[in-house]
C-alpha positions in Angstrom: -44.6 18.6 -39.7 -48.1 20.1 -40.1 -50.7 19.6 -37.4 -52.8 17.0 -39.2 -49.8 14.8 -40.1 -48.6 15.0 -36.4 -52.1 14.0 -35.2 -52.6 11.2 -37.7 -49.1 9.6 -37.4 -48.3 9.9 -33.6 -47.3 6.7 -31.9 -45.7 5.8 -28.6 -42.0 5.2 -28.4 -41.3 2.5 -25.8 -37.5 2.5 -26.2 -35.9 5.8 -25.6 -32.3 7.0 -25.1 -30.2 10.1 -24.8 -30.3 12.9 -25.7 -33.4 14.3 -24.1 -35.0 17.3 -25.7 -33.7 20.6 -24.5 -33.7 24.3 -25.5 -36.2 25.5 -28.0 -37.5 21.9 -28.6 -38.4 21.5 -24.9 -39.8 25.1 -24.8 -42.1 24.2 -27.7 -43.3 21.1 -25.9 -44.4 23.3 -22.9 -45.9 26.0 -25.1 -48.1 23.3 -26.7 -49.5 22.4 -23.2 -50.7 26.0 -22.8 -52.9 25.7 -25.9 -55.0 22.9 -24.4 -58.7 23.4 -23.9 -59.0 25.2 -20.6 -62.5 26.3 -19.4 -62.0 29.6 -17.5 -58.4 29.9 -18.6 -57.3 28.6 -15.2 -54.2 26.7 -16.3 -54.9 24.1 -13.7 -51.6 22.2 -14.1 -47.9 22.3 -13.3 -45.1 20.1 -14.4 -42.1 18.4 -12.8 -39.0 17.5 -14.7 -37.2 14.3 -13.6 -33.8 13.7 -15.1 -30.3 12.5 -14.2 -30.0 11.2 -10.6 -33.5 12.3 -9.8 -34.7 9.3 -11.9 -33.0 7.0 -9.4 -34.6 8.9 -6.5 -38.0 8.6 -8.1 -37.4 4.8 -8.5 -36.6 4.5 -4.8 -39.8 6.5 -4.0 -41.8 4.1 -6.2 -40.3 1.1 -4.4 -41.1 2.6 -1.0 -44.7 3.1 -2.0 -44.9 -0.5 -3.4 -43.4 -2.0 -0.3 -45.9 -0.1 1.9 -48.7 -2.0 0.1 -46.8 -5.3 -0.2 -43.9 -5.8 2.2 -43.3 -9.2 0.6 -42.2 -7.9 -2.8 -39.2 -9.8 -4.0 -35.9 -8.2 -4.8 -36.5 -8.8 -8.5 -39.9 -7.1 -8.3 -38.4 -4.1 -6.4 -35.6 -3.8 -9.0 -38.2 -3.8 -11.8 -40.1 -1.0 -10.2 -36.9 0.9 -9.3 -35.7 0.9 -12.9 -39.0 2.3 -14.4 -37.9 6.0 -14.3 -34.7 5.1 -16.1 -36.4 4.0 -19.3 -36.0 7.6 -20.7 -33.5 10.4 -20.1 -36.3 12.9 -19.2 -39.7 12.4 -17.5 -42.3 15.2 -17.3 -44.9 14.7 -14.7 -48.2 16.6 -15.3 -49.9 17.6 -12.0 -53.5 18.8 -12.0 -53.6 21.7 -9.6 -57.2 22.5 -9.0 -58.2 26.1 -8.8 -61.4 27.2 -7.0 -63.9 28.4 -9.5 -67.7 28.6 -9.3 -68.2 27.4 -12.9 -65.3 25.0 -13.6 -65.5 21.7 -11.6 -62.4 19.8 -10.6 -63.3 17.1 -13.2 -63.0 19.6 -16.1 -59.7 20.9 -14.7 -58.4 17.4 -14.7 -59.4 16.9 -18.3 -57.7 20.2 -19.2 -54.5 19.0 -17.6 -54.8 15.7 -19.5 -55.4 17.7 -22.7 -52.2 19.7 -21.9 -50.3 16.4 -21.6 -51.7 15.2 -25.0 -50.7 18.4 -26.6 -47.1 17.8 -25.3 -47.2 14.3 -26.8 -48.1 15.8 -30.2 -45.5 18.5 -29.9 -42.9 15.8 -29.2 -43.9 13.8 -32.3 -44.0 16.9 -34.5 -40.4 17.7 -33.5 -39.0 14.2 -33.8 -38.8 13.6 -30.1 -39.6 10.1 -28.9 -42.3 10.0 -26.2 -44.4 7.6 -24.2 -47.2 8.3 -21.7 -46.6 5.8 -18.9 -48.2 6.5 -15.6 -49.3 3.4 -13.7 -51.0 2.8 -10.3 -48.0 3.9 -8.2 -48.4 7.5 -9.5 -51.6 7.8 -7.5 -50.1 6.4 -4.3 -50.1 8.8 -1.3 -46.4 8.1 -0.6 -45.5 9.1 -4.2 -47.7 12.2 -4.1 -46.1 13.3 -0.9 -42.6 12.5 -2.0 -43.0 14.6 -5.1 -44.3 17.5 -3.1 -47.9 17.5 -4.3 -50.4 19.5 -2.2 -53.6 18.0 -1.0 -55.6 19.4 -3.9 -53.2 18.1 -6.5 -53.0 14.8 -8.4 -50.8 13.3 -11.0 -52.4 13.2 -14.4 -49.6 11.6 -16.5 -45.9 10.9 -16.7 -44.4 11.5 -20.1 -41.1 9.7 -20.9 -39.1 11.6 -23.4 -35.9 10.9 -25.3 -34.5 9.8 -28.7 -36.3 7.0 -30.6 -34.4 3.8 -30.3 -35.4 1.1 -32.8 -38.2 1.2 -35.4 -41.4 3.0 -34.8 -44.7 1.3 -35.1 -47.2 2.0 -37.8 -50.8 1.9 -36.6 -53.8 1.1 -38.7 -56.5 3.6 -39.1 -59.8 2.4 -37.7 -63.0 2.3 -39.6 -64.5 5.6 -38.5 -68.1 4.3 -39.0 -67.5 1.9 -36.2 -67.1 4.8 -33.8 -69.3 7.6 -35.3 -73.0 7.6 -35.7 -75.9 10.1 -36.1 -78.1 10.8 -33.2 
């Protein structure tokens, strides 16, 4: 798939199943991340892969964080949270890992990590991999950050859920560009 087709047709895949991408396909996804806009060439990111039993451990971690905020969560609410990481066979967590630099503020480094994540989304779509960017408030919770081994200067930018498309894909309409673009 050429780059413009991938950019113009990408949609999220909410229903994902096995198999997860692997081998060259997964390598291509990561290589795309390293082509993101990156002021100072700092590569201010790192990635965690969560698959197999680690998804259940992540679900338990999310429940622990949620219960610390609301000890009255029902069993049903806890189970809903616990199951979130199991919605795909592979999760890739993008972590912004700030580097000290006199000309590149933390905000720009966070944007670069987000751009790396977007590039991975496009690389997934271009290779026929189903993907959805689902992060949510618990990703920013101190208990989750600590449980995933983040350092004090790091933060989660996004969680990509990857797998095989299940069901039909959505077709999105193209917006009227003049509603969003104007001369200054």
